[in-house]
C-alpha positions in Angstrom: -45.2 -148.1 48.1 -45.5 -151.9 47.8 -49.0 -153.2 46.9 -49.5 -154.8 50.3 -48.7 -151.6 52.3 -52.2 -151.3 53.6 -52.0 -154.7 55.3 -55.8 -155.3 54.8 -56.8 -151.9 56.1 -59.3 -149.6 54.3 -57.4 -146.5 53.1 -59.5 -144.9 50.4 -61.9 -143.4 52.9 -60.7 -141.3 55.8 -60.9 -142.2 59.5 -63.1 -140.1 61.7 -61.7 -137.0 63.5 -62.8 -138.3 66.9 -61.5 -137.3 70.3 -61.0 -140.1 72.9 -60.8 -139.1 76.6 -59.4 -142.4 78.0 -56.1 -141.6 76.1 -55.6 -138.6 78.4 -52.9 -139.5 81.1 -54.4 -136.8 83.3 -57.3 -139.2 84.0 -55.1 -141.9 85.5 -54.8 -140.6 89.0 -58.5 -140.4 89.5 -59.2 -143.8 88.0 -56.4 -145.5 89.9 -57.2 -143.8 93.2 -60.8 -145.0 92.9 -59.5 -148.6 93.1 -56.7 -148.0 95.6 -53.7 -148.0 93.3 -51.0 -145.4 93.0 -50.6 -143.9 89.5 -47.4 -142.9 87.8 -46.3 -139.4 87.0 -46.6 -139.4 83.2 -43.9 -137.5 81.4 -43.4 -139.7 78.3 -46.3 -141.2 76.3 -46.9 -143.0 73.0 -50.0 -143.6 70.9 -49.7 -146.4 68.4 -52.0 -145.8 65.4 -53.1 -142.2 66.1 -55.6 -142.0 63.1 -56.3 -138.3 62.3 -54.2 -137.3 65.3 -56.7 -135.2 67.2 -56.4 -136.9 70.6 -52.6 -137.1 70.6 -52.2 -133.5 69.6 -54.7 -132.3 72.2 -53.0 -134.2 74.9 -49.5 -133.1 73.8 -50.5 -129.4 73.5 -52.5 -129.2 76.7 -50.0 -130.7 79.1 -46.3 -131.2 79.8 -46.3 -134.8 78.5 -43.9 -135.6 75.6 -45.8 -137.7 73.1 -44.6 -139.9 70.3 -46.8 -141.8 67.9 -47.3 -143.3 64.5 -49.9 -144.0 61.8 -49.3 -145.9 58.6 -51.8 -143.9 56.5 -49.9 -141.0 54.8 -53.0 -138.7 54.6 -53.8 -139.2 58.3 -50.2 -138.8 59.4 -49.9 -135.6 57.3 -53.0 -134.2 58.9 -51.8 -135.1 62.4 -48.4 -133.6 61.7 -50.0 -130.3 60.6 -51.9 -130.1 63.9 -48.6 -130.8 65.8 -46.9 -128.0 63.9 -49.7 -125.6 64.6 -49.5 -126.4 68.3 -45.8 -125.8 68.4 -44.3 -129.2 67.7 -45.4 -130.7 71.1 -45.9 -134.2 69.5 -43.3 -136.2 67.6 -45.4 -138.0 65.0 -44.3 -140.4 62.3 -45.9 -141.9 59.2 -44.8 -145.5 59.6 -46.2 -149.0 60.0 -46.0 -150.8 63.3 -43.0 -152.9 62.3 -40.9 -149.8 61.3 -42.0 -147.6 64.2 -41.6 -150.2 66.9 -38.1 -151.1 65.7 -36.8 -147.5 66.2 -33.8 -147.4 68.6 -34.2 -143.7 69.4 -37.6 -144.0 71.3 -37.6 -143.5 75.0 -39.1 -145.7 77.7 -42.7 -144.7 78.2 -44.8 -144.0 81.3 -47.9 -144.4 79.2 -48.7 -146.4 76.0 -52.1 -146.0 74.4 -53.9 -148.2 71.9 -57.4 -147.1 70.9 -59.2 -148.7 68.0 -56.1 -150.7 67.0 -55.9 -154.1 68.7 -59.1 -155.6 67.2 -58.4 -154.3 63.7 -54.9 -155.3 62.9 -53.3 -158.6 61.9 -51.9 -161.2 64.3 -48.4 -160.3 63.1 -49.0 -156.6 64.1 -50.5 -157.6 67.4 -47.3 -159.5 68.1 -45.2 -156.5 67.2 -47.3 -154.3 69.5 -47.1 -156.8 72.4 -43.3 -156.9 72.1 -43.1 -153.1 71.9 -45.1 -152.8 75.1 -42.9 -155.4 76.7 -39.7 -153.5 75.9 -40.8 -149.9 76.1 -43.2 -149.6 79.0 -41.5 -148.5 82.2 -41.8 -150.2 85.5 -44.8 -148.5 87.0 -46.0 -147.5 83.5 -49.6 -147.9 82.2 -51.0 -149.4 79.1 -54.4 -148.3 77.8 -56.0 -150.7 75.3 -59.5 -150.8 73.9 -60.9 -153.7 72.0 -63.9 -155.6 70.8 -64.9 -158.3 73.3 -67.2 -161.1 73.9 -70.0 -161.9 74.6 -71.5 -158.7 73.1 -70.1 -159.3 69.6 -70.5 -163.1 69.5 -73.8 -163.1 67.5 -72.6 -160.4 65.1 -69.6 -162.4 63.9 -71.4 -164.4 61.2 -73.1 -161.3 59.8 -69.8 -159.4 59.7 -68.1 -162.2 57.9 -70.8 -162.1 55.2 -70.6 -158.3 54.9 -66.8 -158.5 54.4 -67.1 -161.2 51.8 -69.6 -159.2 49.8 -67.4 -156.1 50.2 -64.4 -158.0 48.7 -66.3 -159.6 45.8 -64.3 -159.4 42.5 -67.4 -157.8 40.9 -66.8 -154.8 43.2 -63.5 -154.0 41.5 -63.3 -150.3 40.6 -65.9 -149.3 43.2 -65.0 -147.1 46.2 -65.1 -148.4 49.7 -68.2 -146.3 50.3 -70.0 -147.8 47.3 -68.9 -151.3 48.4 -70.3 -150.7 51.9 -73.6 -149.5 50.5 -73.9 -152.6 48.4 -72.9 -154.9 51.3 -75.6 -153.4 53.5 -78.2 -153.7 50.7 -77.2 -157.3 50.4 -77.7 -157.9 54.1 -81.1 -156.2 54.0 -82.2 -158.7 51.4 -80.7 -161.5 53.4 -82.8 -160.5 56.5 -85.9 -160.1 54.3 -85.6 -163.8 53.5 -86.2 -164.5 57.2 -83.2 -166.8 57.9 -83.3 -168.9 61.0 -80.2 -167.0 62.2 -82.3 -163.9 62.4 -85.1 -165.8 64.2 -82.6 -167.0 66.8 -81.0 -163.6 67.1 -83.9 -161.1 66.6 -81.9 -158.1 67.9 -79.6 -158.5 64.8 -82.3 -156.9 62.6 -82.1 -153.8 64.8 -78.3 -153.8 64.7 -78.4 -153.9 60.9 -80.7 -150.9 60.8 -78.3 -149.0 63.1 -75.4 -149.8 60.7 -77.3 -148.4 57.8 -77.6 -145.1 59.6 -73.9 -144.8 60.3 -71.4 -142.7 58.3 -69.4 -144.8 55.7 -66.2 -143.2 57.3 -67.1 -145.0 60.5 -68.3 -148.2 59.0 -65.2 -148.6 56.8 -62.8 -148.6 59.6 -65.0 -150.3 62.2 -66.3 -153.3 60.2 -64.7 -153.6 56.7 -61.0 -154.0 57.4 -59.7 -157.5 56.7 -58.9 -158.1 60.3 -61.6 -157.9 63.0 -60.7 -159.6 66.2 -63.1 -160.2 69.1 -61.2 -161.1 72.2 -62.3 -162.2 75.7 -60.9 -160.4 78.7 -59.2 -163.8 79.7 -57.2 -164.0 76.5 -56.1 -160.3 76.9 -55.1 -161.1 80.5 -52.9 -163.9 79.3 -51.1 -161.6 76.9 -50.4 -158.7 79.3 -49.8 -160.7 82.5 -47.1 -162.6 80.6 -45.3 -159.2 80.3 -45.6 -158.5 84.0 -48.6 -156.2 83.7 -51.7 -156.3 86.0 -55.2 -155.2 85.3 -55.7 -151.9 87.1 -59.3 -150.8 86.2 -61.6 -149.9 83.4 -60.9 -146.6 81.6 -64.6 -146.1 81.3 -65.3 -144.6 84.7 -69.0 -145.6 84.6 -67.8 -149.2 84.8 -66.5 -148.5 88.3 -70.1 -148.2 89.7 -71.4 -151.7 90.1 -74.9 -150.5 91.3 -75.3 -148.6 88.0 -74.5 -151.6 85.8 -75.5 -154.7 87.7 -78.6 -155.9 89.5 -78.2 -156.7 93.2 -78.2 -160.4 92.4 -75.6 -160.0 89.6 -73.4 -157.9 91.9 -73.5 -160.5 94.7 -72.6 -163.2 92.2 -69.6 -161.2 90.9 -68.5 -160.3 94.5 -68.3 -164.0 95.4 -65.7 -164.7 92.7 -62.2 -164.6 94.1 -60.3 -164.7 90.8 -60.2 -161.1 89.4 -59.8 -162.1 85.8 -62.8 -164.5 86.0 -64.8 -161.8 87.7 -64.2 -159.5 84.8 -65.2 -162.1 82.3 -68.4 -162.8 84.3 -69.2 -159.1 84.5 -68.8 -158.9 80.7 -71.3 -161.7 80.5 -73.7 -159.9 82.8 -73.8 -156.7 80.8 -73.3 -158.3 77.3 -70.1 -156.2 76.9 -69.1 -155.3 73.3 -66.2 -153.0 73.8 -63.7 -152.8 76.7 -61.4 -149.9 77.6 -58.8 -151.1 80.1 -55.8 -149.8 82.0 -53.0 -152.2 82.7 -50.1 -151.3 84.9 -46.6 -152.8 85.3 -45.7 -153.0 89.0 -48.9 -151.9 90.7 -48.4 -150.1 94.0 -51.4 -150.4 96.5 -52.3 -147.4 98.5 -52.4 -147.9 102.3 -55.9 -147.0 103.8 -54.8 -143.6 105.2 -52.9 -142.7 102.1 -55.8 -143.9 99.9 -58.2 -141.6 101.6 -55.9 -138.6 101.3 -55.2 -139.3 97.6 -58.9 -139.6 96.9 -59.7 -136.4 98.8 -57.1 -134.3 96.8 -58.4 -135.4 93.4 -59.8 -132.3 91.5 -62.7 -132.2 89.1 -64.3 -129.6 86.9 -67.5 -129.6 84.8 -67.5 -129.9 81.0 -71.2 -129.2 80.7 -73.3 -126.3 81.8 -75.0 -127.5 85.0 -78.5 -126.9 83.8 -77.8 -129.0 80.7 -76.6 -132.1 82.6 -79.3 -134.7 82.1 -80.6 -136.6 85.1 -80.8 -139.8 83.0 -77.5 -141.3 81.9 -76.5 -144.4 80.0 -74.2 -147.2 81.2 -73.1 -150.1 79.1 -76.1 -152.2 80.4 -78.8 -149.7 81.2 -80.2 -146.2 81.4 -80.2 -144.9 85.0 -81.9 -142.0 86.7 -79.5 -140.0 88.9 -80.5 -139.5 92.5 -81.2 -135.8 92.7 -80.5 -135.7 96.5 -77.0 -136.9 95.7 -76.1 -135.3 92.4 -77.9 -132.0 92.9 -75.7 -130.8 95.8 -72.5 -132.0 94.1 -73.4 -130.3 90.8 -74.3 -127.2 92.8 -70.8 -127.0 94.2 -69.3 -127.4 90.7 -71.6 -124.9 89.2 -69.1 -122.1 89.6 -67.2 -123.8 86.8 -64.0 -123.9 88.9 -61.9 -127.0 89.9 -62.8 -128.5 93.2 -61.2 -131.4 95.1 -63.3 -134.3 96.1 -62.4 -133.5 99.7 -63.7 -129.9 99.3 -66.9 -131.1 97.8 -67.4 -133.7 100.5 -66.9 -131.0 103.1 -69.5 -128.7 101.6 -72.2 -131.4 101.0 -71.5 -133.2 104.3 -74.5 -131.6 105.8 -76.6 -133.5 103.2 -75.2 -136.8 104.7 -73.0 -137.3 101.7 -69.5 -138.7 102.3 -66.4 -138.9 100.2 -67.4 -142.3 98.7 -70.7 -140.9 97.5 -69.0 -137.9 96.1 -66.5 -140.1 94.3 -69.2 -142.3 92.8 -71.2 -139.3 91.5 -68.1 -137.7 90.1 -67.0 -140.9 88.3 -70.4 -141.1 86.7 -70.2 -137.5 85.6 -66.7 -138.0 84.1 -67.7 -141.3 82.5 -70.7 -139.6 80.8 -68.6 -136.8 79.5 -70.0 -134.1 81.8 -66.9 -133.6 84.0 -63.2 -134.2 83.9 -60.3 -134.6 86.3 -58.1 -131.5 86.6 -54.4 -131.8 86.1 -51.7 -130.4 88.4 -51.2 -126.6 88.4 -47.7 -126.9 86.9 -49.1 -128.9 84.0 -51.9 -126.4 83.5 -49.3 -123.6 83.2 -47.2 -125.7 80.8 -50.3 -126.5 78.7 -51.6 -123.0 78.1 -49.4 -121.9 75.2 -49.9 -125.1 73.2 -53.6 -125.3 73.8 -54.0 -121.7 72.7 -52.0 -122.3 69.5 -53.8 -125.5 68.7 -57.2 -124.1 69.4 -56.7 -121.1 67.2 -55.7 -123.4 64.3 -58.7 -125.7 64.9 -61.1 -122.8 65.0 -59.7 -121.4 61.7 -60.4 -124.9 60.2 -64.1 -124.5 61.1 -64.4 -121.9 58.3 -64.0 -124.7 55.8 -65.5 -127.7 57.5 -66.9 -129.2 60.7 -64.8 -132.3 60.9 -63.3 -131.5 64.3 -65.6 -130.9 67.2 -63.2 -130.7 70.1 -60.8 -128.1 71.4 -58.0 -128.4 74.0 -58.2 -127.4 77.7 -55.0 -126.9 79.8 -57.2 -127.3 82.9 -58.0 -130.9 82.1 -55.1 -131.7 79.7 -57.7 -133.0 77.3 -60.5 -132.1 74.8 -63.7 -130.2 75.3 -66.7 -130.5 72.9 -67.3 -127.5 70.6 -69.3 -128.0 67.4 -68.7 -126.1 64.2 -71.3 -123.4 64.8 -69.8 -122.7 68.3 -66.3 -122.6 66.7 -67.5 -120.2 64.1 -68.9 -117.9 66.8 -65.4 -118.0 68.4 -63.8 -117.3 65.0 -66.0 -114.3 64.5 -64.8 -112.9 67.8 -61.2 -113.6 66.9 -61.8 -111.8 63.6 -62.9 -108.7 65.5 -66.6 -108.9 64.8 -68.0 -106.6 67.5 -71.8 -106.7 67.7 -74.2 -109.7 67.8 -75.5 -108.8 64.3 -71.9 -108.7 63.0 -71.1 -112.1 64.5 -74.3 -113.7 63.1 -73.7 -112.1 59.7 -70.1 -113.3 59.7 -71.1 -116.9 60.4 -74.0 -116.9 57.9 -71.8 -115.6 55.1 -69.3 -118.5 55.6 -72.1 -121.1 55.7 -74.0 -119.5 52.7 -70.9 -119.4 50.6 -70.6 -123.2 51.0 -74.2 -123.9 50.3 -74.7 -124.9 54.0 -77.9 -124.6 55.9 -78.8 -125.1 59.6 -81.0 -128.0 60.7 -83.6 -127.5 63.4 -85.6 -130.3 64.9 -84.4 -132.6 62.1 -85.6 -130.2 59.4 -83.2 -128.3 57.0 -83.9 -124.6 57.1 -83.9 -123.2 53.5 -85.0 -119.6 53.9 -82.3 -117.0 54.8 -84.3 -115.5 57.6 -85.0 -118.9 59.1 -81.3 -119.5 59.2 -80.5 -116.1 60.7 -83.1 -116.5 63.3 -81.7 -119.9 64.3 -78.2 -118.5 64.4 -79.4 -115.7 66.6 -80.9 -118.3 69.0 -77.8 -120.4 69.0 -75.5 -117.4 69.5 -77.6 -116.3 72.5 -77.2 -119.7 74.2 -73.5 -119.9 73.3 -72.5 -116.5 74.6 -74.6 -116.7 77.7 -74.1 -120.3 78.7 -71.3 -122.1 76.8 -68.7 -119.4 76.4 -68.2 -118.9 80.2 -67.6 -122.6 80.6 -65.0 -122.6 77.7 -63.4 -119.6 79.3 -63.2 -121.2 82.7 -61.5 -124.2 81.0 -59.1 -121.8 79.3 -60.2 -123.1 75.9 -60.5 -119.5 74.7 
């Protein structure tokens, strides 16, 4: 490969194996219905820069959507292709840079194009290639998802990031790994702040941000802050790019953003409501909440729902819990604040969903109507639960049926990988067409069952043997457990909670 093949991107340290719900097309109908827009039926989709490929493979395996995608990193692409093969080849994945992939003449027109963690971290030339690809390959009625670093939340960090990168790229660092360079750059920044620069006095919260960086994994830091390109873009500049291609801002892909009362004070909300220009309104809202990262859906040829149709579409949207009801916290975070949920509203709604079955918003509203809760209040509560990761939209029955085989095959493969490592902490659900959280210990319990371990003692012993052979120990309350009996006791406690509480939820989501 030519020496410039990385194009300024860190490649000697792997990207994280994260799962990203906004890339799931099954979420579109709920999000669009909430703002009165009709959503497309997604049958073809593309993810540009899929990283380790977990999201694209989960979404391909768990639905009837035909996915295509690329990533330039050979190791990441190979990992993603292995997952695709295990799931039955539901995703067509290529190791290629943006220029080569976007120039292909055999790609279809897409109903959905997704860009997560890409736009802000690639060169201007690659952003131009991506823009042209969206212009030529997104169908009329199609949706673009794009996430990106934005102002004003990152404005104060730009000077520090510039110094970190310059230290990272010093010639004296030649021969060091990226992880070692990152450690040295953070140590340099610590010394810088110890000298009490006026910058730190003017931006006192930056000391706290540096301390947070020092606690992050080098895998995350390498790809988040230490690539050559790191673009911070305002909503207005993004609007110029996509409206020039005939796209219109539909809504935020973070469903918590839909709830003004959860993010803005009454005074801020009134100020935003008085702004007629929608793009300016979004920019002002970012200013109000000090937005750092946006997740946006853009649509080509938006179709507004008529009032009667809008109500009917909203009422038929289905939702299911992803968290055991008793474990849903009554305090949740938005981008701007931490809010306490109103028990009189959320309690009855969660009670309806507690059977772990899909329910439409209309059904829920009909049941909780005696509590003086209407469809709009049900929608608001559900959007908060979805945005916080405690619930998810349910896809159409035909898509559920189509996604069962692929989900089952992919999940069996992912669970088998848990024997060696805990990198992947999500499994696929055909009910939602997306991912469901399951940590390594939970996956090992499932593996034990698949390996025909019959009794609770057999299951715990099976998991302990795997962990012990790798020198692993459990951590409880932040303390590593060294004694064997301590680990066995903690495994017994975790197994009890898993089989009594978590497993029924995973079974209802058809994860296992």
